C-alpha positions, 0 to 999 in steps of 0.5 A, a space after each residue: 657458549 663455552 669459556 676456556 682460560 689458558 694460564 701460562 707462566 711468564 718466562 717460567 724457568 727464569 721466574 722460578 729463579 727470581 722467586 728465591 733471589 729477588 735481586 734478579 728483578 729487572 736484571 737480564 737472566 738466562 737458563 741453559 739446557 742440559 750440560 749448559 749447552 744452549 739458552 732455553 729461557 730468557 728474561 725480557 731484559 735478556 731478550 732485549 739484548 738480542 740473545 736468541 732462544 736456543 742459541 749456544 751459550 758460547 756464541 753469546 759469551 761476550 754479551 753475557 759478560 758485558 751486560 752482567 747477565 745472570 746465567 743458570 743451569 737448568 734446575 729441573 727439581 725446582 721447576 717441577 716442584 714450582 709447577 706443581 704449586 702453580 697447578 695446585 693453586 689453579 685447580 681451586 678456581 674451576 671445576 675442570 683443569 687440564 695441565 697442558 705443559 709444565 707451565 701451561 694449563 687450560 681451565 673450563 670456566 663455562 657458566 661461571 660468573 664474571 670470567 674475566 674478574 675470576 681470571 684476574 683473581 686467579 693471576 693475583 693469587 698465583 703470584 701471591 702464593 707462589 711468586 710466579 707471574 702468569 698471563 691468562 687468555 679467555 676465549 670460547 675455544 681452546 685455540 682462541 684462548 691460546 691466542 688471547 693468552 699470547 696477546 695478553 703476554 705481549 701487550 702490558 696494556 691488558 694487565 696480564 688478562 685478555 678476554 675475547 668476549 665483546 672484543 673485535 676478534 677478527 681485528 686481533 686475529 689479523 695481527 697474529 702470524 699464521 705460524 703462531 696459531 696453535 696446531 699449525 706449525 712451521 711446515 704447514 705455515 710455509 704451505 699456507 704462506 705459499 697460498 697467500 695466507 699470512 695471518 690467523 684471520 686469513 686462515 680463519 677465512 679459508 674454505 673448509 674443504 680446502 683446509 680438510 684436503 690440505 691439512 686433514 681433520 686436525 687442520 679443520 678443527 683448528 679452522 673451526 676453533 678460530 671461527 668460534 666453534 669448540 672442537 677440542 674438549 678438556 682432557 681431565 686425565 692424559 691418555 696413558 703414554 705408549 712409552 716412557 723414556 729417560 735419557 741425558 747426555 753425559 757431562 763428559 765422555 764415558 769409556 768404561 763399562 762400569 760407568 755405562 752400567 751405572 748410567 743405564 741403571 740410573 735411567 732405568 730407575 728414573 723411567 720406572 719412577 715415571 711409569 709408576 707415577 702414571 699408574 702404568 706397567 711396561 712390557 719391554 725395554 730398549 737401551 741405547 748408547 751413542 757417541 757424538 755425531 760431531 766429534 771429528 777424527 774419532 770413530 763413532 758408534 751407536 747401538 740399541 737393543 730391545 728385550 721383553 720382561 717376563 711379565 709387564 712390570 713397573 718395578 725398578 729392580 726388574 727394569 734395572 736388571 734387564 737394562 744391565 743385561 742389554 747394555 752389556 751386549 751393545 757396549 763396545 770398548 774403545 769408544 767415547 760415548 756421550 749419551 745413553 738412555 732407556 725407553 720402556 715400551 708396551 705401556 698399559 695401565 696397571 689396573 687393566 694388566 692381564 696377569 700371567 699364570 706363570 707369575 707368582 702373585 706373592 712376588 708381585 705383591 712384594 715388589 709393588 709394596 717395596 716400590 710404594 715404600 721407596 716412592 713414599 720415602 722419596 716423595 716425603 724426604 726428597 728425591 734419591 733419599 732411597 736409591 739403588 746401588 746399581 745407579 752409583 754414588 759419585 756418578 762422574 758421568 752425570 750431566 754438567 750443571 755448573 751454574 745450578 741454583 739450590 733446589 730450594 723446595 725439594 732438598 733438605 740441605 738446600 732449603 733457604 735459611 733466614 736469620 734474625 739479626 737484633 737491631 742496634 
């Protein structure tokens, strides 16, 4: 029988902040979304204060002050690097691993002796090597491993690890709300509750034909997985994305074309980096700009336009150049723009790209060599050590991060400094 492990980092963004600031232990901590708008991560102590997930920060400002809550802006460079360290650690424990999200991974432990003991060693090693606490759920299917992980995280009696082998699985499923089952979602949960289905166990006992008719084959797979029949295989490598996007709200409204050009060039460069990291090329680009939908008494404007590259590319100069041509056509003076973005479409693996008879192989080779150098330097010495002039320097439009902690692991000038003091 298969054995899957789902490893999930506990309160990941908060845990990353606590690794480098031990004084935050046992103190309520929250992390804010882009432009310091809403709360996207909470420590258990913050949850106990009634602070809601996704709640606008201004709505709970009094609570944050009254209880001395530590508030941080999202530090994506730190979180991404810490995630990579956790995943590298986990990869040594199993022959197959699937990174499911920035803070979750499935591992295939089928055939390995004492899976529960291995899971406990895994948890201890990740904590010791990275400082990040994790919970581990074990089950014969990925869906059951997800549920086991959820229960392991909620009940301290499990010690962070729950193996469903030898357990009363039906009794555990009875205590799980149907909307909390991986793959069901809010809309389908509402339909199921209307049919009298309240728990994961109720769902697992439904007739297969009913589920297939009302929830298609995806719902049927979820049903079978809850019944212990594995339907979801490990994905060793994610499928190539159909598109790659970079977009952020501005820290303040943008009204000048010069700043908008910088912002679009910045997002074009970021999207190109992500494209190359996936080993892909793109056939076209879409640029969009928009004003706030909530600004009262102000005229609004939203526009987007697409354009095709001469040949599919992952080169930042080519992508930036075409993006700037597009934004010149859609920008309108007199508006207060609050967001812009770039979407690269027609994505395909670079290895299977069809060459063009009109494209110079020499120019293509030079472009790829340049991108390898830029990516290599930035990977070795920190992001944006090498960047493109079109993306700007001061970037006054950049996302607001007034409470960001240092990028301890990715920026040389923000690395923690330890000083020895002679006693006496």
